[in-house]
N, C-alpha and C positions, 0 to 999 in steps of 0.2 A: 418509491424511495429513491431519491436522487442524491447521491453523495456529493455531487458538484454544488448543489444548492446549500447543503449543510456546511460545507467547508468554509464558506465565507463568513458564517455566523460564529464559528468557533475560534477564530484567530484572536489572540490576545494583543492588545495595543503594544505591549512590551516587545513581542516577537517581531512586529513590523518595524520597530525603531532600531532594532539591533544592527549595528554595522557589520557588514560582511567580513571584515577583517577579524572580528572576534569569534568567528565560527571555525572550529577545527574540522578540516575535511575528513580526517580519519575517524573522528568521533561520529560525524554525520553518517559516514559509510557504515560503521558498526551498528548504529541505531537503525539505519535503513535495513540492514541484513536481519536484525532482530525482528523488525516488523514483518519482513518477508517470511521468516521462519514461522512466526505465529500464524500468518495468513496461509502459508503452505500446509501447515498441519491440518487445517480445516479443508483446504482445497483438495488435498490428496487423501482425504477421508481417514486420516490417522487419529483424529480427535473424535472418539466415539460419542461423547456427550453432545457434540455439535453436528452429528451426522444421523439422519433418520435411517430406518431399516432399509429403505429403498436406495440408499447410497447418496441421496441428495442431502444438502445441508439443511439444518433446521433454521428457523428464523434467527435464532441467536448466533448460529454459525455464519449466516450471511452478514449479519450486523458486525460480527467480529472481523470478518474479512474486509468489509467496506471501511471500517474504522482504521484498520491497519493500512489499507491502500491509500486512504486519505492522508495519513502521516507520511507515507512513502512518496506521494506526489509532492507534498510540501517540501520534503528533503531534496527531491530531485530538482524541483523548481529553484531552490535556493543554492544549488551547487554552482560554484564559481566557474566561469569560462576558463579553461586551461589552455589559452593560446589557440583556440580553434579546435582543440582535441577534446574528445569526451572525457569527463572526469570519472572517478572510480564508480560512482553510482550509475551513471549512464552506461558505462562500459559493462557493469554487472547486469543491468537490465537487458542489454543487447546480447551478451554472451550466454546468459541463462535462458533466453527466450521467454522471459518472465511475462511479457504482454500476451504472448500466444496462450500461455497457461491460464492467465487470468481471464482472457476473453472466452476461452473454451468453457471454463468453469462458470462464468457469468451467464453464458447462453443457456445453460442447463438450470442454474439455481436462482438467479436474481429475479427473473420474470415471474417465477412461481410465487414469490413472496411479496410482489408489489401490489397484488390484488387487494 
């Protein structure tokens, strides 16, 4: 299950044509944080219905995390350059060590569900 492959199929033509000036950075950041909260609920095993008895995520849990991460990557990629400084989304990713958390979780959970 490669979420990089799926991502290119899901983009609507309207979203590709939207001018960058129409995008509110604060709204994008809030949406990014909401996607992260949903993913983190599964990653941190707080969502019992998406976590198996052994502590690993269920197939539905993995799918939920990957779908949220896909949206997060899209929002991060669309973030405007702030004069060479990281925008709020990139700053959040770096300060919260989000990628470390995701990579650690993926190393335990994703490969088990790709078979």
